[in-house]
C-alpha angles and dihedrals in degrees: 000000000000109000126216119204120215119247122258119246113267117265097197098068111174114264113262094009119161122221110251096234092049090053095046092053092053090044093051092049093061099072095224098161088078094057117091108200134055097229091053090051091046091053090048090050094048090050090052091054096252104099121189135271100072125208119193114200111198142117087214106105096183097047093047092054092048089050089053091048089054090050088050094049094050089051089056094246101117100098100067139009090246112119093019128100125178126196133182125217090227088061096051095077104129141028089258093055089055096056095085091047096047093048092054091049090053104042140053119242113248090206105041120046088195118047135181126196119196124195114187118201094004091170091063089064113103112269094244093053093040091059091058091048092053091049091054092047091051095043110119086230096057105130115191131066103260131210120179126177123214116204097183121105090212125098119288117283109269090240089071107090115240086219106102089205091070102050142001123237115199124188123204103201122219119261115238135161118348094358089058090048093048088049091053091049092050092048094052092048090053088050091057103260130132093236148277127275113241092237089052092051089050091048093050092049090051089051100042107023118222097302097133096199092057091041092050091049089050090046090054090053091048093050091053090055093049128082115243089254098040132095123230107253135201091250089056089050092052092047097046102041094050086075103219100081091045090053093045092052089052089047089051092066092043091053089048095049089049091051090240097158095177095045093048093050091048094049093047092053089050092052092048091049089054090059100262109151116229091234087055092051090044092052091050094049089048091056089048093055096043090053089049090056092051089044090048091060095038125008085206105053110225120252118265097046123129114274089252088072099043102051103126095200091055097042091051093060094044097049095079088057097061096086090063094061142070114207087241092057092050091054093048089047089059091054091055089055093048089053091047090051086054092047093049090054103040114006123102090225116110110261092237092052092045091049092046094054092048091050089050092051092048092047097046095038088233099150098166095120093043 
């Protein structure tokens, strides 16, 4: 197995940078969601010692986006996109592409008394265009609350004042060692899983490094392959991160949806030969079918649902299968899987035979025994 080592923490932290968690605690305590104008909020932030604009120095894309979401929530802007504009450095590649951004920096929104402008990876913009953006950001007439992320490990751009009373620089430090493993444990718990074994966390870090966005995507998949009361194990990490079993498991629900009896049985046999337990496959198919029922009623699952039903990676792959099902068939399919679970735990039938019969019933839509 090719191992990847996690990166060491940066030794060149920007001068005067504030730790993101310290900043957020102070930001949350100000009660800014009750305020109704940008200038009032800016004045409040300056008095609290965290003046706007905010520059977030990090190579961690996931955690920087989460920080922005927390700022948005504490500004009272989480319920709609109104008042929030997002730009990416890769898109600001010409004078023409700057026009919308510069317009927002210079004028007050007629529709939103509080406005937030976010620029991700500002340091990837061409130097000549960066200069104009910084001029707009530090113009006394700049209207919105502004957050920009800087992904570079180099020193801060010279356009950012050294005076900490004119801006706030935040740093999201990289997660390594125990901090990374604790982060994984917290993430899987929030995704509805019982936990992740320490050896599994170490193995996942060796395979994926400490890129939290990649790790989070992998953890989402692992949680879907794990029972509610089960821990993520090293064996499951090895199986899922190898790629082929994961694709085959997704392909299995596809073959079932499309009534491909031969293809479904072939994939089932392949997955069983690779060491997947029938109960594990049954649990995965159960989640697929339940998500399909939710998606059948609403392509965008409503807020407040269990994390099983709001996993975007999962739902994106299930959406194309909706056209193959009536809601009645989905509900009957769930009954087939309930019977399979019972058979696997108490029937004298061999597990592989019971599973094969259930897959046949699901694929052919023959629900006579359900």
